[in-house]
C-alpha positions in Angstrom: 77.9 122.5 78.1 81.0 120.3 78.3 82.8 118.7 75.4 82.9 115.0 75.7 86.1 113.5 74.2 85.4 111.3 71.2 87.3 108.0 71.2 89.6 107.7 68.2 88.4 105.0 65.9 91.1 102.4 64.9 92.3 102.4 61.4 90.7 99.2 59.9 93.7 99.0 57.4 96.4 99.3 60.0 98.6 96.3 60.6 99.3 95.8 64.3 102.9 94.7 63.6 103.7 97.8 61.4 106.5 100.0 62.8 106.6 102.5 59.9 104.1 104.2 57.7 104.5 106.3 54.5 102.9 107.6 51.4 103.4 109.4 48.1 103.3 113.2 47.9 99.6 113.3 47.1 98.6 110.6 49.6 96.9 108.4 47.0 99.3 105.6 47.9 99.8 104.7 51.5 101.8 101.8 53.0 103.1 100.3 56.2 106.3 98.4 56.9 106.9 96.0 59.8 110.7 96.0 59.6 113.6 96.7 57.2 116.5 94.6 56.3 120.0 95.7 57.5 121.2 97.5 54.4 120.1 101.1 53.9 122.2 103.1 51.4 122.5 106.3 49.5 122.7 105.2 45.8 124.5 107.5 43.4 123.9 105.7 40.1 122.7 107.7 37.1 119.3 105.9 37.1 118.6 106.8 40.7 119.7 110.4 40.0 117.2 110.6 37.1 114.4 108.7 38.9 114.6 111.0 41.9 115.7 114.2 40.2 118.4 114.5 42.9 122.1 113.8 43.4 121.3 110.4 45.0 118.5 108.3 46.4 118.2 106.5 49.7 116.6 103.1 49.7 116.0 100.5 52.4 115.4 96.9 51.6 112.2 95.3 52.9 110.9 91.8 52.6 107.7 91.7 50.6 105.9 90.1 53.5 106.7 93.1 55.7 105.3 95.7 53.2 101.6 96.3 53.4 99.6 98.5 51.0 96.9 100.5 52.8 95.6 102.4 49.8 96.4 103.0 46.2 98.5 100.0 45.2 96.7 100.0 41.9 98.0 103.6 41.3 101.6 102.3 41.2 103.1 102.6 37.7 106.2 100.8 36.7 109.2 101.6 34.5 111.5 98.7 33.4 115.0 99.9 32.4 117.2 98.2 29.8 119.1 96.4 32.6 115.9 94.7 33.9 115.5 96.8 37.0 112.0 98.1 37.8 111.2 101.4 39.3 107.7 102.2 40.6 106.1 105.6 41.2 102.7 107.1 41.9 100.7 107.6 38.7 99.0 110.8 40.1 101.9 112.8 41.7 105.0 111.0 40.3 106.6 110.3 43.7 109.4 107.7 43.4 108.6 104.8 45.7 110.2 101.5 44.8 113.1 99.8 43.1 113.5 96.1 42.3 116.4 94.2 40.7 116.9 90.5 39.8 118.4 90.1 43.3 115.2 91.5 44.9 113.0 89.2 42.9 115.0 86.2 44.0 115.3 87.3 47.6 111.6 88.2 47.9 112.4 91.8 48.8 112.0 95.3 47.4 113.8 98.6 47.9 111.7 101.4 49.3 112.6 105.1 49.0 112.8 106.1 52.7 112.0 109.7 52.0 108.4 108.6 51.5 108.2 107.5 55.2 106.1 109.7 57.4 108.7 109.4 60.1 112.0 107.7 59.1 114.3 109.4 61.6 115.1 106.2 63.3 116.6 104.7 60.1 120.3 105.4 59.5 122.0 104.9 56.1 125.0 102.7 56.3 126.8 103.3 53.0 127.2 105.3 49.8 127.0 103.0 46.8 127.8 103.5 43.0 129.9 106.5 43.9 131.7 106.2 40.6 128.8 108.0 39.1 128.1 110.5 41.9 127.4 114.1 40.9 130.7 115.9 40.5 129.7 118.8 42.6 128.7 116.6 45.5 131.2 116.3 48.3 130.8 113.1 50.4 132.2 114.2 53.8 130.5 111.8 56.2 132.1 108.7 57.6 130.0 106.2 55.8 131.7 103.5 53.7 131.9 104.6 50.0 131.7 101.9 47.3 132.4 102.5 43.6 129.7 100.0 42.7 127.4 98.0 44.9 128.9 97.0 48.3 132.1 95.4 47.1 
């Protein structure tokens, strides 16, 4: 008796133009991204520290038309801060996924936490931003530009 290979069935939700795929920790929310905008930075602001429970977050800007929800978009929950920024996370596992400011709303973009990508090795951060509030114990020893606020 020989094993006959079974043809892999295409994912009916996959977007042919997608170059990246990602999810939250529990897998309830899945997405694909066609392409990212040029800026991809490590943010050291206090809100990112609290949102991610880490010394900084790493976000990449993506046009809304290049972000495709595969499953679980309804499971996204939002928190709007006093400064008007909105952060979104998985209602089941709490994974930090998205950030949006007034700039993003105007530009038709959103910031995606790249640590939620299944394979994001090809993406390279280009700066440290809001370093004025970085964790005091963190030494920034790489060669990336370091900005006290946003990219001044």
